[in-house]
C-alpha positions in Angstrom: -4.6 42.2 -9.3 -2.7 39.8 -7.1 -4.6 36.4 -6.7 -3.3 34.1 -4.0 -3.4 30.3 -4.4 -6.6 29.7 -2.5 -8.5 32.3 -4.5 -7.1 31.0 -7.7 -8.3 27.5 -6.8 -11.8 28.9 -6.0 -11.9 30.7 -9.3 -11.0 27.5 -11.1 -13.7 25.6 -9.3 -16.3 28.2 -10.2 -15.2 28.0 -13.8 -16.4 24.4 -13.8 -19.8 25.3 -12.3 -20.7 28.7 -13.8 -21.2 28.9 -17.6 -22.0 31.5 -20.1 -25.7 31.8 -21.0 -26.9 29.2 -23.5 -24.2 26.6 -22.6 -26.3 24.2 -20.6 -24.5 21.3 -18.9 -25.7 18.5 -16.6 -25.7 19.3 -12.9 -22.2 18.9 -11.3 -21.1 19.1 -7.7 -17.7 19.8 -6.3 -16.6 16.9 -4.1 -13.7 16.5 -1.7 -14.2 12.8 -1.3 -13.8 9.5 -3.1 -14.8 5.8 -2.6 -11.5 4.2 -1.7 -10.7 2.2 -4.8 -7.7 3.6 -6.6 -7.0 0.7 -9.0 -9.6 -1.8 -10.1 -7.2 -4.6 -10.7 -3.9 -5.5 -9.2 -1.9 -6.7 -6.1 1.1 -5.8 -4.1 0.9 -2.0 -4.5 3.9 0.1 -3.8 3.8 3.9 -3.9 6.6 6.4 -3.1 6.0 10.2 -2.9 9.2 11.9 -4.1 10.6 15.3 -3.4 9.4 16.4 -6.9 5.8 16.1 -5.6 4.9 13.1 -7.8 3.7 9.7 -6.7 5.6 6.8 -8.2 3.5 3.6 -8.1 4.1 0.0 -9.1 2.5 -3.4 -8.5 2.8 -7.0 -9.6 2.3 -7.3 -13.3 4.0 -10.7 -13.7 6.1 -10.0 -16.8 7.9 -6.7 -16.1 8.0 -3.7 -13.8 5.6 -1.0 -14.7 6.0 2.5 -13.1 3.1 4.9 -12.9 3.8 8.6 -12.3 0.9 10.6 -10.8 0.5 14.1 -9.5 -2.3 12.9 -7.2 -2.7 9.8 -5.1 -6.3 8.9 -6.1 -5.6 9.1 -9.8 -2.6 6.7 -10.1 -4.7 4.3 -12.3 -4.9 6.9 -15.1 -1.3 8.1 -14.8 1.4 7.8 -17.6 3.5 4.7 -17.3 7.0 3.4 -18.0 7.6 -0.3 -18.6 11.0 -1.6 -17.4 11.8 -5.0 -19.0 13.1 -7.6 -16.5 13.1 -10.8 -18.5 11.2 -14.0 -17.5 9.4 -14.9 -15.2 7.1 -14.5 -12.3 7.9 -10.9 -11.6 6.4 -10.3 -8.2 5.9 -7.3 -5.8 8.4 -4.8 -7.2 9.4 -1.8 -5.1 10.9 1.5 -6.2 13.3 3.2 -3.7 15.3 6.4 -3.9 18.7 5.9 -2.2 21.7 8.2 -2.2 20.6 10.1 -5.2 19.6 7.2 -7.4 16.5 5.0 -8.1 16.4 1.3 -7.4 13.8 -1.3 -8.3 13.8 -4.5 -6.2 11.8 -7.4 -7.6 11.4 -11.1 -7.3 11.9 -13.3 -10.4 12.2 -16.9 -11.4 12.9 -19.0 -14.5 9.4 -20.4 -14.8 9.7 -22.5 -11.6 8.6 -20.9 -8.4 11.3 -22.9 -6.5 13.8 -20.6 -8.2 12.3 -17.2 -7.1 15.1 -14.9 -6.0 15.4 -11.1 -5.5 17.0 -8.8 -8.1 17.8 -5.1 -8.4 18.1 -2.4 -11.1 19.5 1.1 -10.9 18.6 4.4 -12.6 20.5 7.6 -11.9 18.2 10.0 -13.7 16.1 12.5 -11.7 12.9 10.9 -12.9 12.6 7.1 -12.8 10.2 7.0 -15.8 13.1 8.5 -17.8 16.7 7.6 -18.4 18.2 4.1 -18.4 17.6 1.2 -16.0 20.7 -0.8 -15.5 20.6 -4.4 -14.3 22.7 -4.7 -11.1 22.1 -8.4 -10.6 20.8 -10.7 -7.9 20.7 -9.4 -4.4 21.2 -12.3 -1.9 22.8 -13.4 1.3 25.3 -16.3 1.4 22.5 -19.0 1.6 21.0 -18.0 -1.7 17.6 -19.5 -0.7 14.1 -18.8 -2.1 13.3 -15.1 -1.6 10.5 -12.6 -2.5 9.0 -9.3 -1.3 12.3 -7.5 -0.7 12.3 -4.0 0.8 15.0 -1.6 2.1 15.2 0.0 5.5 17.2 3.2 5.8 17.9 4.1 9.4 20.8 5.8 11.2 22.7 6.1 8.0 22.7 2.4 7.4 20.9 0.2 4.9 19.2 -3.1 5.6 17.4 -5.5 3.3 14.3 -7.3 4.6 12.5 -10.1 2.7 10.4 -13.2 2.9 12.1 -16.5 2.3 12.4 -20.2 2.9 14.5 -21.6 5.7 15.5 -24.5 3.4 14.9 -25.6 -0.1 11.2 -26.6 0.2 8.1 -24.5 0.8 7.3 -25.3 4.5 6.9 -21.8 5.6 7.9 -18.2 4.7 9.9 -16.4 7.3 11.1 -12.8 7.5 14.8 -12.1 7.2 17.0 -9.1 7.6 20.6 -8.5 6.4 22.9 -5.5 6.3 23.7 -3.8 3.0 27.0 -2.2 2.0 25.3 -0.5 -0.9 21.8 -0.6 -2.5 22.6 -3.7 -4.5 24.9 -5.7 -2.1 24.2 -7.6 1.1 27.3 -7.9 3.3 26.1 -9.9 6.3 24.5 -13.2 7.0 20.7 -13.3 7.0 19.0 -13.1 10.3 15.5 -14.5 10.9 13.3 -11.9 12.7 9.9 -13.5 12.4 8.2 -16.8 11.4 4.6 -17.8 11.4 3.6 -18.9 14.9 0.3 -17.5 15.9 -3.0 -19.2 15.0 -3.9 -16.5 12.5 -0.6 -17.0 10.7 -0.7 -20.8 10.6 -4.4 -21.4 9.6 -3.4 -22.2 6.0 -0.6 -24.2 4.5 2.1 -23.3 3.8 2.5 -20.9 6.7 3.2 -17.3 5.5 4.9 -14.2 6.8 5.6 -11.9 3.7 5.2 -8.4 2.3 7.3 -6.6 4.9 7.0 -2.8 5.0 8.7 -0.5 7.4 7.8 2.9 8.8 9.8 4.8 11.4 8.4 7.2 14.0 9.5 8.4 17.4 12.5 6.0 17.5 10.3 3.0 16.8 10.6 0.9 13.7 7.3 -0.6 12.8 7.6 -3.6 10.4 4.1 -4.3 9.1 3.9 -7.6 7.3 1.3 -9.8 5.6 0.3 -13.1 7.2 -1.8 -16.2 6.5 -2.7 -17.4 3.0 -2.8 -14.7 0.4 -5.3 -16.7 -1.5 -7.8 -16.7 1.4 -10.1 -14.2 3.2 -7.8 -14.6 6.2 -5.0 -12.7 4.7 -4.1 -9.8 7.1 -1.4 -7.5 8.5 0.7 -8.1 11.5 3.3 -5.9 13.3 6.8 -6.4 14.5 8.7 -3.6 16.3 12.2 -2.6 17.1 14.0 0.5 18.5 16.1 2.5 16.1 18.9 2.3 18.7 18.9 -1.5 18.9 21.0 -4.0 17.1 18.7 -4.8 14.2 20.7 -8.0 13.3 19.8 -9.4 16.7 16.5 -11.3 16.6 15.9 -10.3 20.2 15.6 -6.7 19.1 12.3 -7.5 17.3 9.0 -8.0 19.1 6.0 -9.5 17.3 2.4 -8.5 18.3 0.1 -11.4 19.2 -2.9 -10.1 17.1 -3.2 -8.8 13.6 -3.5 -5.0 13.2 -5.5 -5.0 10.0 -7.9 -7.7 8.8 -11.1 -8.3 6.9 -14.0 -5.9 7.7 -16.8 -3.8 6.3 -17.4 -6.4 3.6 -13.8 -6.4 2.3 -11.8 -9.5 2.4 -8.1 -10.4 2.7 -6.4 -7.0 3.0 -2.7 -7.2 2.8 0.6 -6.4 1.0 0.5 -2.7 1.6 2.7 0.4 1.3 2.9 3.6 3.2 3.0 7.2 1.9 2.0 10.8 2.6 -0.8 13.1 1.4 0.2 15.6 -1.3 0.7 18.3 1.4 2.6 16.0 3.7 0.3 16.4 6.6 -1.4 13.0 6.5 -0.3 9.4 6.5 -1.9 7.0 4.0 -1.8 3.3 3.2 -2.3 1.6 -0.1 -3.2 -2.1 0.1 -4.9 -4.8 -1.9 -8.0 -6.8 -1.1 -10.0 -9.5 -2.8 -12.5 -8.1 -5.2 -15.3 -10.1 -3.6 -15.8 -12.8 -1.0 -13.4 -15.7 -1.6 -12.0 -14.1 -4.7 -8.6 -15.5 -4.0 -5.8 -13.8 -6.0 -8.4 -11.7 -8.0 -7.6 -8.4 -6.2 -7.9 -4.6 -6.4 -6.0 -1.7 -4.8 -7.5 0.6 -2.1 -6.2 3.5 -0.1 -7.1 5.1 3.2 -5.6 7.4 5.8 -4.2 6.0 9.1 -3.2 7.5 12.4 -0.8 6.6 15.2 -0.9 5.0 18.6 0.8 6.6 21.6 3.6 4.1 21.3 4.4 5.4 17.8 3.1 2.4 16.0 0.6 2.8 13.2 -3.2 2.6 13.9 -4.5 1.2 10.7 -8.1 0.8 11.9 -10.3 -1.4 9.6 -10.8 -1.4 5.8 -12.8 1.7 4.9 -16.5 1.0 4.2 -16.6 0.6 0.4 -20.0 2.3 0.2 -19.2 5.4 2.2 -17.1 8.3 0.8 -13.9 9.2 2.5 -12.1 12.6 2.4 -9.5 13.1 -0.3 -5.9 13.1 0.8 -5.1 16.5 2.2 -3.8 18.8 -0.5 -5.4 17.0 -3.4 -7.7 19.1 -5.6 -11.5 18.5 -5.4 -13.3 16.5 -8.0 -16.2 17.7 -10.1 -18.9 15.0 -10.0 -21.6 14.0 -12.4 -24.2 11.5 -11.0 -25.0 8.7 -13.5 -28.7 9.0 -13.1 -28.7 12.7 -14.2 -27.4 11.9 -17.6 -29.4 11.9 -20.9 -30.4 8.3 -21.8 -30.9 6.7 -25.2 -32.1 3.4 -26.4 -33.2 1.1 -23.6 -30.8 2.7 -21.0 -32.3 4.3 -18.0 -31.7 5.3 -14.3 -32.6 2.8 -11.6 -32.3 2.5 -7.9 -29.0 1.5 -6.4 -28.7 0.4 -2.7 -25.0 1.1 -2.6 -25.0 4.0 -5.0 -23.8 7.4 -4.0 -27.2 9.0 -4.3 -29.3 5.8 -4.2 -29.5 5.8 -8.0 -27.3 4.6 -11.0 -27.2 4.7 -14.8 -27.6 1.3 -16.3 -29.4 -1.0 -18.8 -27.0 0.1 -21.5 -27.9 -3.3 -23.1 -28.4 -2.7 -26.8 -26.2 -1.2 -29.6 -28.3 2.0 -29.6 -28.3 2.4 -25.8 -26.2 5.1 -24.1 -26.0 7.6 -21.3 -24.6 11.0 -22.2 -23.4 14.1 -20.2 -22.6 17.7 -21.1 -19.5 18.5 -19.2 -17.9 22.0 -18.8 -14.1 22.5 -18.8 -12.7 25.8 -17.9 -9.8 25.4 -20.4 -8.7 22.9 -23.1 -6.4 20.2 -22.0 -5.9 16.7 -20.5 -8.4 15.6 -17.9 -8.8 12.5 -15.8 -12.2 10.7 -15.7 -12.8 8.5 -12.7 -16.1 6.5 -12.8 -17.6 4.4 -10.0 -18.6 1.3 -12.1 -20.0 -2.2 -11.6 -20.1 -5.3 -13.7 -22.0 -8.5 -12.9 -22.0 -10.0 -16.4 -22.7 -13.7 -16.3 -19.5 -15.8 -16.6 -17.3 -13.5 -14.5 -15.5 -11.8 -17.4 -14.4 -8.2 -17.7 -16.8 -6.0 -19.7 -16.4 -2.6 -21.3 -18.6 0.3 -22.3 -17.6 2.5 -25.2 -16.5 6.0 -24.1 -16.5 8.9 -26.6 -15.8 12.6 -26.2 -17.3 15.2 -28.5 -18.2 12.7 -31.1 -14.7 11.5 -31.3 -13.6 7.8 -31.8 -15.1 5.7 -29.0 -12.6 3.8 -26.8 -13.1 0.8 -24.6 -13.8 1.7 -21.0 -13.0 -1.4 -19.0 -14.9 -2.6 -16.0 -13.8 -5.5 -13.8 -16.3 -8.1 -12.8 -17.2 -8.0 -9.1 -20.9 -8.4 -9.3 -23.7 -5.8 -9.4 -23.7 -3.2 -6.6 -20.1 -4.1 -5.8 -18.7 -0.9 -7.1 -15.2 -0.4 -8.4 -13.3 2.2 -10.3 -12.7 2.7 -14.1 -10.5 5.5 -15.3 -9.5 7.3 -18.5 -7.5 10.3 -19.7 -9.6 12.5 -22.0 -9.0 15.6 -24.0 -11.6 18.3 -23.4 -12.0 21.6 -25.1 -12.7 24.8 -23.3 -16.5 25.1 -22.6 -19.1 22.4 -23.1 -18.1 18.8 -23.9 -20.2 15.8 -24.6 -19.2 12.6 -22.9 -21.1 9.4 -23.9 -21.0 5.9 -22.5 -22.5 3.4 -24.9 -22.9 -0.4 -25.3 -19.7 -2.4 -25.6 -18.9 -6.0 -24.6 -20.7 -7.4 -21.7 -22.6 -5.1 -19.4 -21.7 -2.2 -17.1 -23.3 0.4 -14.8 -22.2 3.8 -13.6 -22.9 5.3 -10.2 -21.1 8.6 -11.0 -18.0 9.9 -12.6 -15.5 12.6 -11.5 -13.6 14.9 -13.7 -10.4 16.7 -12.8 -7.4 18.3 -14.6 -4.6 15.8 -15.1 -2.0 18.3 -13.8 
């Protein structure tokens, strides 16, 4: 019998929910939504969807460039990684670009002194950037060789341009945005041209004044350069917009027009959204943005990564809207497989653990009070086949002192591993993830007492591939 893709997917879904007699599991629901957080810790997210269908993600780690390779946009946190060593120090805002059949990493680095931050580039000619050899191509700079961070590449009309945030002189008065032409992916062959500096009140409300994190997206003959402004350490961090025509002289500052108001700022209880990247849904029909926000009000540089869909204005500039409500589910990216969801309050509890009300929980309830060594919440989970699965849990940690906590996660009485939960306060839900091996049929997943305290709203299970 011929089974088309849609029917095959439905059969797979049913396999999660329909079990042989005698194999009881906890109630599960099929969900086509998620709660926006895709990585519970990190800043300066960059994601690129390649022609092989995979998402390649990186962020600021400080000491290297780490690349995540994920088949799905919402599961990047649990994806396999490749660490690319860069040497000391201050490795900021790396980006991964595919240009003329090769991969390039652009990253800022210094020698331990921020004054010496400059941009550097590495190359990999393998088909997969998590494989092969990364070769150091050196510093990428214009003739001034001034302080530089947040470099990105614009490919348009068969030409390459480098855009970055830098100082005008040798001291940190302000960060401007500069552009220069490139003769190849590792060489600038023109003078730098300033295309933006902080001038509006919402760009100059903290010192030093900041324009940084430039990202470009091209549509309908319009280049939209979306950048971050204001102090990245404040709730006022936001996104602004500069535009140019694809037919204009991009090295002429007059070709670029800055909007007078930010296009994305704090809202819905989320603070300081900024330093983003653009990508597509798995089926290519939707436009998505990844960005970082403060984990809580006035959290400063303690940040997490969120994702949401965006649309377009009639003038071909991006309509980013507002940060998605953190306590309302949003639809999964189009083409991403549904999640099988287990609500925390429906588990089996042991010790002093029990279900309690949750004002921001998905069903108004949560699993918590896993407070003593014998305490746990346990679930019977059905897998249609043996293999590698991704577990994504909506978690919270308000342990006194502000430290990370962890529960202990075990599968089928195997060795328990630490299941880390960032500290954002109770009812300020985040995301904890793990890759787990499940057997075909019924599996037991248990969360038990670890270090500090943690609660679970729900967790989703889906095949890793």
